[in-house]
C-alpha positions in Angstrom: 94.2 154.9 58.0 95.4 155.9 54.6 92.7 157.4 52.4 94.7 158.9 49.5 97.4 156.4 48.7 95.8 155.1 45.5 94.7 158.4 43.9 96.4 161.5 42.6 95.8 165.0 44.0 93.0 167.1 42.5 94.1 168.8 39.3 96.7 166.1 38.5 96.7 162.8 36.5 98.8 159.9 35.5 99.8 159.7 31.9 100.0 156.2 30.3 101.6 155.0 27.0 100.1 156.9 24.0 99.4 159.9 26.2 103.1 160.1 27.0 104.0 159.7 23.3 101.6 162.6 22.4 102.9 164.9 25.1 106.6 164.3 24.3 105.8 164.7 20.6 104.2 168.1 21.3 107.0 169.3 23.5 109.7 168.2 20.9 107.8 169.8 18.0 107.4 173.1 19.8 110.9 173.4 21.2 112.5 172.5 17.9 110.4 175.0 16.1 111.3 177.8 18.6 115.0 176.9 18.3 114.7 177.0 14.5 113.7 180.7 14.9 116.8 181.5 16.9 115.5 181.1 20.4 117.7 179.6 23.1 116.3 177.3 25.8 116.2 178.3 29.5 115.1 176.2 32.5 114.1 177.8 35.8 113.7 176.1 39.1 110.4 174.4 39.9 110.7 176.1 43.4 111.0 179.9 43.7 110.9 182.3 46.6 107.4 183.7 47.1 108.9 187.2 46.7 109.4 186.6 43.0 105.6 186.6 42.6 104.8 189.0 45.4 105.6 192.2 43.5 104.0 195.6 43.5 101.4 194.3 41.0 99.8 191.1 42.3 99.9 189.1 39.1 99.1 185.8 40.9 96.8 185.9 44.0 98.3 184.1 47.0 95.4 181.7 47.2 96.3 180.3 43.8 99.9 179.4 44.7 101.2 176.1 46.1 103.3 177.2 49.1 105.9 175.6 51.4 109.0 176.6 53.4 112.6 175.8 52.9 115.1 174.6 55.6 115.5 178.2 56.9 111.8 178.8 57.2 111.6 181.1 54.1 108.4 181.0 52.1 108.6 179.1 48.7 106.1 178.5 45.9 105.9 175.9 43.2 106.4 177.9 40.0 103.0 179.1 38.9 104.2 180.9 35.8 107.3 180.8 33.5 107.5 184.4 32.4 108.2 185.9 35.9 111.1 183.6 36.8 112.6 184.3 33.3 112.2 188.0 34.0 114.1 187.4 37.3 116.9 185.7 35.3 117.0 188.4 32.7 117.3 191.1 35.4 120.1 189.3 37.1 122.3 186.7 35.2 121.4 188.1 31.8 121.5 191.8 32.6 124.6 192.4 30.6 123.6 190.3 27.7 123.2 191.9 24.3 119.6 192.7 23.4 117.3 191.6 22.0 117.3 188.3 23.9 115.3 185.4 22.4 114.5 182.8 25.0 112.3 179.7 24.9 111.2 177.1 27.6 109.4 173.9 28.1 108.5 173.3 31.8 105.6 172.7 34.2 103.8 175.3 36.2 101.6 174.7 39.2 98.6 176.8 40.3 95.3 176.0 41.9 91.9 177.2 40.6 89.4 175.7 43.2 86.4 177.2 41.4 87.1 175.4 38.2 85.9 171.8 37.8 88.0 169.5 35.7 90.9 171.9 36.1 94.6 171.0 35.7 96.8 172.3 38.5 99.9 170.9 36.8 100.3 172.5 33.4 103.1 171.9 31.0 103.9 175.1 29.1 106.2 175.7 26.1 106.8 179.2 25.0 109.0 182.1 24.0 110.0 185.4 25.4 111.5 188.2 23.2 113.2 190.6 25.5 114.5 194.1 24.7 112.6 195.2 21.6 109.4 197.3 21.4 109.5 197.4 17.6 106.5 196.4 15.4 108.7 193.7 13.9 109.0 192.1 17.4 105.2 191.9 17.7 105.0 190.4 14.2 107.8 187.9 14.9 106.0 186.6 18.1 102.6 186.4 16.5 104.0 184.5 13.5 105.6 182.1 15.9 102.3 181.7 17.6 100.6 180.9 14.3 103.3 178.3 13.5 102.8 176.8 17.0 99.1 176.4 16.3 99.1 175.1 12.7 102.0 172.6 13.2 99.6 170.0 14.7 97.5 169.7 11.6 94.2 171.0 13.0 92.2 174.1 12.2 93.0 177.0 14.5 92.0 180.5 15.2 94.1 183.4 16.7 92.6 186.4 18.5 94.4 189.6 18.8 93.5 192.6 21.0 95.2 195.5 22.8 94.8 196.2 26.5 95.4 199.9 25.9 91.8 200.4 24.6 90.3 199.3 27.9 92.9 201.1 30.0 92.3 204.4 28.1 88.6 204.2 28.6 88.8 203.1 32.3 91.1 206.0 33.1 88.5 208.4 31.9 85.9 206.8 34.2 85.4 208.2 37.7 85.9 204.8 39.4 88.0 203.2 42.1 90.6 200.6 41.2 88.3 198.0 42.6 85.4 199.1 40.4 87.6 199.2 37.4 88.7 195.6 38.1 85.0 194.6 38.4 84.3 196.2 35.0 87.3 194.4 33.5 86.1 191.0 34.8 82.6 191.5 33.4 84.1 192.5 30.0 86.5 189.5 30.0 83.6 187.1 30.7 81.3 189.0 28.2 78.6 189.3 30.9 76.6 191.9 29.1 73.6 192.2 31.5 75.8 192.6 34.6 78.2 194.9 32.8 75.4 197.2 31.6 73.8 197.3 35.1 77.1 198.1 36.8 78.1 200.8 34.3 74.7 202.4 34.6 75.7 203.5 38.1 78.3 205.7 36.5 75.8 207.6 34.4 75.0 207.5 30.7 77.9 209.0 28.7 80.2 208.2 25.9 82.7 206.4 28.1 80.2 204.0 29.7 78.6 203.5 26.3 81.9 202.5 24.8 82.7 200.1 27.7 79.3 198.5 27.4 80.0 197.7 23.7 83.7 196.7 24.1 83.0 192.9 24.5 81.0 192.9 21.3 83.8 194.4 19.3 84.9 191.1 17.9 85.4 189.9 14.3 87.3 190.9 11.3 88.6 194.2 9.9 85.2 195.8 10.3 85.8 195.9 14.1 88.2 198.8 13.6 85.7 200.9 11.8 83.0 200.2 14.5 85.5 201.1 17.2 86.5 204.3 15.6 82.9 205.4 15.2 82.2 204.5 18.9 85.3 205.9 20.6 86.6 209.4 19.8 90.0 209.4 21.5 93.4 210.2 20.0 95.3 207.6 22.1 92.8 204.9 21.2 92.9 205.9 17.5 96.7 205.4 17.4 96.3 202.0 19.1 93.6 200.9 16.7 95.7 201.9 13.7 98.7 200.0 14.9 96.5 196.9 15.6 94.9 197.2 12.2 98.4 197.1 10.5 99.3 194.0 12.5 96.0 192.3 11.8 96.4 192.8 8.0 99.9 191.5 7.9 99.3 188.5 10.1 96.1 187.5 8.1 98.4 186.7 5.2 100.6 184.5 7.4 97.7 182.4 8.7 96.7 181.3 5.2 93.8 178.9 4.7 94.6 176.6 7.7 93.4 179.1 10.3 91.7 182.4 10.9 92.7 185.6 12.7 90.1 187.7 14.5 90.2 191.0 16.4 88.7 191.0 20.0 88.9 194.4 21.8 87.3 192.6 24.7 90.6 190.8 25.5 91.3 192.5 28.8 92.9 189.7 30.9 95.7 190.6 33.3 95.6 194.4 32.9 98.4 194.8 35.5 100.6 192.4 33.5 100.1 193.2 29.9 100.8 196.7 28.5 99.8 196.4 24.8 99.1 193.6 22.3 97.3 190.5 23.6 97.0 187.2 21.7 95.0 184.0 22.3 95.0 180.9 20.2 92.5 178.1 19.9 92.4 174.7 18.2 89.5 172.9 16.5 87.1 171.4 19.1 88.9 172.9 22.1 86.8 175.5 23.9 89.6 176.9 26.1 92.6 178.7 24.6 95.7 176.6 24.1 98.0 179.7 23.6 98.1 183.0 25.3 100.5 185.9 25.6 101.2 189.5 24.8 103.4 192.5 25.4 104.5 193.1 29.0 106.9 196.1 28.9 106.8 196.9 32.6 107.1 193.5 34.2 110.9 193.1 34.1 111.3 196.6 35.5 109.8 195.3 38.8 113.0 193.2 39.1 115.1 196.4 38.6 115.8 196.2 34.8 113.6 198.3 32.6 113.4 196.6 29.2 110.3 195.9 27.0 109.3 192.3 26.3 106.7 190.2 24.5 106.0 186.5 24.5 103.5 183.7 24.7 102.9 180.3 26.3 101.4 177.2 24.7 99.4 175.0 27.0 100.7 171.5 26.1 98.0 169.8 28.1 95.4 171.7 26.0 97.1 170.7 22.7 97.1 167.1 24.0 93.4 167.2 24.7 92.7 168.6 21.2 94.9 165.8 19.6 93.0 163.1 21.4 89.6 164.6 20.7 90.3 165.1 17.0 92.2 161.8 16.6 95.4 163.4 15.2 97.7 160.9 16.9 101.5 160.9 16.3 102.8 157.7 14.8 104.3 155.4 17.4 107.4 153.3 16.4 106.5 149.7 16.0 108.6 146.9 17.6 110.7 145.3 14.8 111.9 142.2 16.5 112.0 140.2 19.8 115.0 138.2 20.9 114.5 134.9 22.7 117.3 133.2 24.6 117.4 129.5 25.4 118.7 128.8 28.9 122.4 129.5 29.2 122.4 131.9 26.2 121.0 135.1 27.9 124.2 137.2 27.6 124.5 136.2 23.9 120.8 137.3 23.4 121.4 140.7 25.0 124.4 141.2 22.7 122.4 140.3 19.7 119.6 142.7 20.7 122.2 145.5 21.1 123.5 144.8 17.6 120.0 145.1 16.1 119.3 148.3 18.0 122.5 149.9 16.6 121.0 149.2 13.1 118.1 151.4 14.1 115.6 148.7 15.0 113.3 148.7 18.0 114.0 145.4 19.7 112.6 143.7 22.8 114.1 140.8 24.8 111.7 138.0 25.4 110.8 137.4 29.1 109.2 134.0 28.7 110.1 130.5 29.8 109.6 128.9 26.4 109.8 129.8 22.8 106.1 129.1 22.1 105.1 131.8 24.6 107.5 134.3 23.0 106.0 133.6 19.6 102.4 134.0 20.9 103.5 137.3 22.4 105.0 138.4 19.1 101.8 137.6 17.3 99.7 139.5 19.8 101.9 142.6 19.5 102.3 142.3 15.7 106.1 141.9 16.0 107.2 140.5 12.6 110.5 138.9 13.6 111.5 136.5 16.4 115.3 136.0 16.8 116.2 132.8 18.7 119.6 132.5 20.3 120.6 129.0 21.3 123.4 126.4 20.7 122.3 125.9 17.1 122.1 129.6 16.1 124.8 132.0 15.3 124.8 135.1 17.5 123.7 138.2 15.6 126.8 140.1 14.6 127.5 143.5 13.1 
C-alpha cells in the first residue's frame, strides 16, 4: 500500500504560481547584482563524493547529509553546501587562474536538521566567493555586497558583524579539551547564559572565564569595542578589535538609513570553518538570518591549494518568506490578450498569437468550444482584449 504518494518529503514543499514568481525574481535580482560587481557564475553538481565534505575538519556532520551510492558503490551526498564544492573547483580546474577570483552561484543545497520543526531541507542559496585576497578591501567589498543583497528587496534590514578570532584566542587560553571548548562555543552561540556560567564555573573564576561569560552580551554599536577592550586584556584580541572597529565604521556609512549594522562578538558559529570576520543578515519580520558568511582562509588548503577566501550565501527561501510576510510582492505581468479560433482556423490563430507575442504582449490561446466561454474567461482573468480568428476576420499580421 502506498502511503506517501500524495505528499512531499519532510523539509520540502511544492511552489505554486506567485511563489514561483517571487523565487525567480529573488534569484534574478541577486545574480544580476553579483554580476554587476564583476562576479562570474559557477554551477557545481547536485551530487558530490562524500569525501568532498569528509575533510580533516568535520564542517558538516554525517547525520546531516543526504547520502546514496553511485553505480560503482562509491558514497555520494546531495550537495549540503556551495562553498566547499567551489573550493574543490578552485583547487583543481581554477588552480592556475589569476587571483583574485570573483565567483557567484545560485543553486540548491540539501541537508537535514531533524531537531528543527518547520525546517527546510531543500534550500536555494545565491552567494559570492572572493578567492585569493586577504586585504581589508576584500572584506569591505564582500560586506558591501551583502548590504546591497539585503536592501535590494525594499525592506528594513540589519547586518551583524563579528570575528571568530576573539573566541578562539580566549578558548586557547582555557585549560579545556576540544570537546569542552565546543560545548562552550555552542552555549555562547545560543546565548544560554545560565548554562554557560555554570559550565565555566568548573574551570575556576579568572579573567578568561569572566570574559567568556560576558562574550554573548557584547552586542550593539560602537560602544561594544570599548567594553570588550576593558574586559579583555590581550594583544591579539586588541588587534582584532581595532580591525573590526575600522570595518564597522566604514560599513555603517554604506548601510545608510535603510538598515542598521551591529557588532556581535558572540558570533561563534563554525569555528573550524571561519577564520576571521563573520557576518549575518536579517530582514524585517524574519527571525532567522537570511544571509550568512565570513572569512575562511584555511578551507581551500584542505583541497591542496592554500589561498585565502571570503564570501556569503543568501537564503533565497528566507527572503521569499520575508516578502510574503511583509507583502512586498513583485509585479506579475498581466495577460494582454486572448486569441480565440473558430473551428478550422486553429493554425491561423496560433500564427496570430505569435505575431502579438513578438510585439512584446503576453498572449493566451483560448481553449474553449465557443466564443462566449472565451469572453467569460477573459472577464474573469481581467484580460482586456479578445482576438477572434474566423472566416470574417483578417489574420493578425506584422
